[in-house]
C-alpha positions as CSV (number, residue, x, y, z in Angstrom):
1,M,98.2,92.0,53.8
2,D,97.8,88.3,53.8
3,S,98.1,87.0,50.3
4,S,97.5,83.2,51.1
5,P,94.5,81.6,49.3
6,P,91.1,81.2,51.1
7,V,90.7,78.0,53.1
8,T,88.0,76.7,50.9
9,T,90.3,77.2,47.8
10,M,93.3,75.6,49.5
11,A,91.0,72.6,50.5
12,T,90.0,72.2,47.0
13,M,93.6,72.1,45.9
14,I,94.5,69.5,48.3
15,W,91.7,67.2,47.2
16,F,92.6,67.7,43.7
17,A,96.1,66.9,44.5
18,L,95.0,63.9,46.5
19,A,93.0,62.7,43.5
20,V,96.0,63.0,41.2
21,D,98.2,61.3,43.8
22,L,95.9,58.2,44.1
23,A,95.8,58.0,40.3
24,A,99.5,58.2,40.0
25,I,100.4,55.7,42.7
26,T,97.8,53.2,41.2
27,L,99.5,53.6,37.8
28,L,103.0,53.2,39.4
29,S,102.3,50.3,41.9
30,Y,99.7,48.2,40.0
31,A,99.9,49.0,36.3
32,L,103.7,49.2,36.1
33,Y,105.2,47.4,39.0
34,F,102.9,44.7,40.0
35,R,102.1,43.7,36.3
36,R,105.7,43.4,35.5
37,H,107.2,42.0,38.8
38,G,104.3,40.5,40.8
39,R,105.2,41.3,44.3
40,R,102.0,42.0,46.2
41,D,103.8,43.0,49.4
42,L,105.7,45.9,47.8
43,L,102.6,47.1,45.9
44,L,101.0,47.6,49.4
45,A,104.1,49.1,50.7
46,Y,104.4,51.6,47.8
47,A,100.7,52.5,48.1
48,A,100.6,53.0,51.9
49,L,103.9,55.0,51.9
50,N,102.8,57.3,49.2
51,T,99.5,58.1,50.5
52,G,100.8,58.5,54.3
53,L,103.6,60.8,53.1
54,F,101.0,62.8,51.0
55,A,98.9,63.3,54.1
56,V,101.8,64.2,56.5
57,V,103.2,66.8,54.2
58,A,99.9,68.2,53.2
59,M,99.1,68.7,56.9
60,L,102.5,70.3,57.6
61,T,102.1,72.5,54.5
62,N,98.6,73.7,55.7
63,Q,100.1,74.5,59.1
64,E,102.9,76.6,57.5
65,V,105.6,74.2,58.8
66,G,108.9,74.6,57.0
67,M,109.6,72.2,54.0
68,A,112.7,71.0,55.5
69,V,110.5,68.8,57.9
70,G,109.1,67.2,54.7
71,F,112.4,66.6,53.2
72,G,113.7,65.3,56.5
73,L,110.8,62.8,56.6
74,F,111.6,61.7,53.0
75,G,115.2,61.0,54.1
76,V,114.2,59.1,57.3
77,L,111.7,56.8,55.6
78,S,114.2,56.0,52.9
79,I,116.7,55.0,55.4
80,L,114.2,52.9,57.5
81,R,112.8,51.1,54.4
82,L,116.0,50.3,52.8
83,R,117.4,48.7,55.9
84,S,114.3,46.7,56.7
85,D,114.3,44.3,53.7
86,L,116.3,43.1,50.9
87,I,115.0,44.6,47.6
88,S,116.4,45.0,44.2
89,Q,117.8,48.1,42.8
90,G,114.8,48.3,40.5
91,E,112.5,48.0,43.3
92,I,114.3,50.8,45.1
93,G,113.6,52.9,42.0
94,Y,110.0,52.2,42.4
95,Y,110.3,52.9,46.0
96,F,111.8,56.3,45.6
97,T,109.3,57.2,43.0
98,A,106.5,56.4,45.2
99,I,108.0,58.7,47.9
100,A,108.8,61.5,45.4
101,L,105.1,61.4,44.0
102,G,103.6,61.7,47.5
103,L,106.0,64.7,48.3
104,V,105.4,66.4,45.0
105,N,101.6,66.1,45.0
106,A,101.4,67.4,48.5
107,V,103.9,70.4,48.1
108,A,102.7,71.4,44.5
109,A,98.9,71.3,45.3
110,S,98.8,75.1,44.6
111,A,100.2,74.6,41.0
112,P,98.0,72.2,39.4
113,W,99.7,72.2,36.0
114,V,103.3,71.9,37.6
115,L,101.9,68.9,39.7
116,L,100.4,67.2,36.6
117,G,103.5,67.7,34.5
118,L,105.9,66.3,37.4
119,N,103.5,63.3,37.8
120,A,103.6,62.6,34.1
121,L,107.4,62.9,34.1
122,L,107.9,60.5,37.0
123,L,105.5,57.8,35.6
124,A,106.9,58.2,31.9
125,V,110.4,57.7,33.2
126,M,109.5,54.5,35.3
127,Y,107.6,53.3,32.3
128,T,110.4,53.7,29.7
129,A,113.4,52.8,32.2
130,D,111.7,49.4,33.3
131,H,110.1,48.5,30.0
132,P,110.7,44.6,29.5
133,R,112.0,45.1,25.9
134,L,114.6,47.8,27.0
135,L,118.1,46.1,27.2
136,S,116.5,42.8,28.4
137,G,119.3,40.9,27.1
138,H,121.8,42.4,29.4
139,R,122.0,40.5,32.5
140,R,123.9,40.4,35.8
141,R,124.5,37.4,38.1
142,I,126.7,36.6,41.1
143,L,128.1,33.2,40.8
144,T,130.1,30.9,43.0
145,L,132.4,28.7,40.9
146,D,133.9,25.4,42.2
147,V,137.3,26.4,40.6
148,V,139.7,29.1,40.9
149,H,140.8,30.5,37.5
150,E,144.2,32.4,37.5
151,D,143.9,33.2,33.8
152,P,141.2,35.8,33.1
153,V,140.7,34.4,29.6
154,A,139.9,31.0,31.1
155,L,137.6,32.5,33.7
156,R,135.7,34.4,30.8
157,Q,135.5,31.2,28.7
158,D,134.2,29.2,31.6
159,L,131.5,31.7,32.4
160,E,130.4,32.1,28.8
161,A,129.9,28.3,28.6
162,R,128.0,28.2,32.0
163,L,125.9,31.2,31.2
164,R,125.5,30.5,27.5
165,G,126.0,34.2,26.6
166,R,128.8,36.8,25.9
167,V,130.5,38.1,28.9
168,R,130.7,41.9,29.1
169,R,132.4,42.4,32.4
170,V,133.6,40.2,35.3
171,D,134.5,41.3,38.9
172,V,136.2,38.6,41.2
173,T,134.6,39.4,44.6
174,E,136.1,36.5,46.6
175,V,138.7,33.8,46.2
176,D,139.2,30.8,48.5
177,Y,142.1,28.6,47.9
178,V,141.4,26.2,50.8
179,R,137.8,25.4,49.5
180,D,138.8,25.9,45.8
181,L,136.1,28.3,44.9
182,M,135.6,31.8,43.8
183,V,132.8,34.3,43.7
184,V,132.2,36.5,40.7
185,D,130.0,39.4,39.6
186,V,129.2,38.9,35.9
187,R,127.5,41.2,33.4
188,Y,126.8,39.4,30.3
189,R,124.4,39.3,27.2
190,A,122.2,36.3,26.7
191,A,122.9,34.2,23.7
192,G,120.4,34.7,20.8
193,E,119.4,38.2,21.7
194,T,120.6,41.5,20.4
195,G,121.7,44.5,22.4
196,D,118.1,45.8,22.6
197,G,116.8,42.5,23.9
198,F,115.1,41.2,20.9
199,P,115.9,37.8,19.6
200,T,118.1,37.5,16.5
201,R,116.5,35.9,13.3
202,R,118.8,32.9,13.6
203,A,117.8,32.2,17.2
204,A,114.1,32.6,16.4
205,R,114.1,29.8,13.7
206,F,113.1,26.5,14.6
207,P,113.6,23.2,12.6
208,V,110.5,22.0,10.8
209,P,109.8,18.5,11.8
210,A,109.8,15.8,8.8
211,R,106.4,14.3,7.8
212,P,106.1,10.7,8.6
213,G,106.8,8.7,5.5
214,G,107.6,11.8,3.5
215,R,110.4,14.3,2.7
216,G,111.6,16.7,5.5
């Protein structure tokens, strides 16, 4: 006996899942990513990739094609997109979340509560992990110095003077004695900020200008 849901019920589930997916990708791509990072091209890429993946996987699921095809498509799209442009690690996180939303919403269309829970989980993780106030004082830069430091202490002092912050870690990636330069990967904390990214009280104070002809 066939236990699959009726066609009308399945269609209703797919349309509901599509509505949830569109709402989720709007929140992810615009409310979270674009308002924080401002790249319109990636906003379009996230939305198009998400809805396209949802449509393909929903069709494959409706035709009773194995889920391995959907996950295979996930891998192929990931490889192609990551090789096609230079994007930051944070943008890669948004990219995979957009793919995951499309895949989850298409596959879990028949389980609405699971679908809603997974959407809420993915969006909550991205909202929290990419919050501007979360560890905003911790930064990373790749610098090319016009001097070669043999002493690690001298290198750290030079970097702290240039970056005006406290160096946490330094990795020397390249040393060129002919041109007298070195390339370093620096992890540091900006001066005047605590570990959680909020400015310290001392850094937030500003001198009060003296009144003309009066006391300061």
